[in-house]
Structure formats: C-alpha cells, structure tokens
C-alpha positions as CSV (number, residue, x, y, z in Angstrom):
1,M,2.4,3.8,14.1
2,T,0.1,1.2,12.6
3,Y,-2.3,2.4,9.9
4,L,-5.0,0.9,7.7
5,V,-3.7,0.8,4.1
6,H,-6.9,-0.4,2.5
7,R,-10.2,-2.1,3.2
8,L,-12.2,-4.1,0.8
9,P,-15.2,-6.4,1.7
10,G,-13.6,-9.4,3.3
11,R,-10.1,-7.9,3.6
12,C,-8.2,-5.2,5.5
13,R,-4.5,-4.6,5.1
14,F,-2.5,-2.7,7.8
15,K,1.1,-1.3,7.5
16,V,2.8,-2.2,10.8
17,P,6.4,-0.9,11.0
18,A,6.7,-2.2,14.6
19,L,6.7,-5.8,13.2
20,R,10.3,-5.3,12.4
21,T,11.3,-4.6,16.0
22,D,8.5,-6.0,18.1
23,P,7.4,-9.6,17.2
24,A,4.7,-9.4,19.9
25,V,2.7,-7.1,17.7
26,A,1.8,-10.0,15.5
27,A,0.5,-12.0,18.5
28,Q,-1.5,-9.0,19.6
29,F,-3.2,-8.7,16.2
30,R,-4.0,-12.4,16.3
31,A,-5.4,-12.2,19.8
32,A,-7.5,-9.1,18.9
33,V,-9.0,-10.7,15.8
34,A,-9.5,-14.2,17.4
35,A,-12.9,-13.1,18.7
36,V,-14.2,-12.0,15.3
37,P,-16.1,-14.8,13.5
38,T,-14.4,-16.1,10.3
39,A,-11.5,-13.6,10.6
40,Q,-8.0,-14.8,9.9
41,V,-4.7,-13.0,10.2
42,E,-1.8,-13.2,7.8
43,I,1.5,-11.7,8.9
44,R,4.1,-10.5,6.4
45,L,7.2,-9.6,8.3
46,R,9.3,-8.4,5.4
47,A,6.6,-6.1,4.1
48,Q,5.8,-5.0,7.7
49,S,2.2,-5.7,6.8
50,I,-0.8,-7.6,8.4
51,I,-3.7,-8.8,6.3
52,V,-7.0,-9.6,8.0
53,T,-9.5,-11.6,5.9
54,Y,-13.0,-12.4,6.9
55,D,-16.4,-13.4,5.5
56,P,-18.2,-10.2,4.8
57,K,-21.5,-12.0,4.9
58,A,-20.8,-13.0,8.5
59,V,-19.2,-9.9,9.9
60,S,-18.7,-6.3,8.9
61,G,-15.4,-4.6,8.2
62,A,-16.3,-2.1,10.9
63,A,-16.5,-5.0,13.4
64,V,-13.0,-6.1,12.4
65,L,-11.6,-2.6,12.8
66,A,-13.4,-2.2,16.1
67,A,-11.8,-5.3,17.5
68,I,-8.4,-4.1,16.5
69,A,-9.0,-0.6,17.7
70,D,-10.3,-1.9,21.1
71,A,-7.0,-3.7,21.5
72,G,-5.2,-0.4,21.0
73,L,-3.5,-1.5,17.8
74,I,-4.8,1.2,15.5
75,A,-5.3,4.9,16.2
76,A,-8.2,5.4,13.7
77,E,-11.8,5.0,14.6
78,P,-13.5,2.0,13.0
79,G,-14.4,2.6,9.4
80,V,-11.9,5.5,9.0
81,A,-8.9,4.8,6.8
82,V,-5.7,6.4,7.8
83,A,-3.4,6.9,4.9
84,P,0.4,7.0,5.1
85,P,2.2,10.3,4.4
86,A,2.2,10.4,0.6
87,G,4.7,13.2,0.0
88,I,7.7,11.1,-0.9
89,V,5.6,8.6,-2.9
90,T,4.2,11.5,-5.0
91,A,7.6,13.1,-5.4
92,L,9.2,9.8,-6.5
93,G,6.4,9.0,-8.9
94,S,6.6,12.5,-10.4
95,A,10.4,12.3,-10.8
96,I,10.1,8.9,-12.5
97,G,7.3,10.1,-14.8
98,H,9.4,13.1,-15.9
99,A,12.4,11.0,-16.5
100,V,10.5,8.5,-18.7
101,V,8.8,11.3,-20.7
102,G,12.1,13.1,-21.1
103,A,13.8,9.9,-22.4
104,V,11.0,9.3,-24.9
105,V,11.1,12.8,-26.2
106,K,14.9,12.8,-26.5
107,S,14.8,9.5,-28.3
108,G,12.1,10.8,-30.7
109,V,14.0,14.0,-31.4
110,E,17.3,12.2,-32.0
111,T,15.5,9.8,-34.4
112,S,13.8,12.6,-36.3
113,V,17.0,14.7,-36.6
114,G,18.9,11.7,-37.7
115,G,16.3,11.0,-40.4
116,V,16.4,14.5,-41.7
117,I,20.2,14.5,-41.9
118,R,20.2,11.2,-43.7
119,R,17.7,12.5,-46.2
120,L,19.6,15.7,-46.8
121,R,22.9,13.8,-47.4
122,G,21.0,11.4,-49.8
123,R,19.9,14.3,-52.0
C-alpha cells in the first residue's frame, strides 16, 4: 500500500513498498504527475520512496495529491496524510532510549562507587 509520509509546501514524499517488486509503479507516478504544472518526480528505489516536488506558487499540494489519487495510486483523499503503522517504530525507539539511559546510569554509578572506594582506601 502506498501512503503519504509527509507534505510540505512544494514537496510530497510517499512510501511505496511496491517499487521493489513492480517497476511500473514509478512510471504510473510519473504519468499521473505529468499533467501537474511544475511538478517533478524523484524515484528512490532503495528507499521505496517517491518524492514529488512542485512550485507551491503555481499549484497547490491538494492538486498534486488529487492527480495521484485520480490515478488510483494512493488511498487517501487529497489533503489527508496517511501515516504508516508506528507501533514497531515506537517500540524500537523506546527500547533504544531505555538502553541508553540504563548505560548512562550504570556508568555514573560505577564511577561514583569507584571514587568512594578510592577515597576510603586513601584515608
């Protein structure tokens, strides 16, 4: 399933997992965007991503999304961002955060205990 990752004035980025298995999807995006004034398509196969850039003074982001939606390439209505499932990303970020904090605390405790022991031995 293709989804809109983010949209800024002049730029939309889509995650397109089908790029890996169906090279025709890239051509379909190019064809859909060809009718939009000033719009250009950048295909990133390894990232499974498509970036559409355009002049926001000449065309709206909604018009770009409408052209892509009319071609049946995205499920969302124009102007509606569809986010990927974030469960695994959140879980991974949380696990990494806990590991980093744990390592910092452990290092601080070990350093403090070592300093106390050295001071006690020195007396």
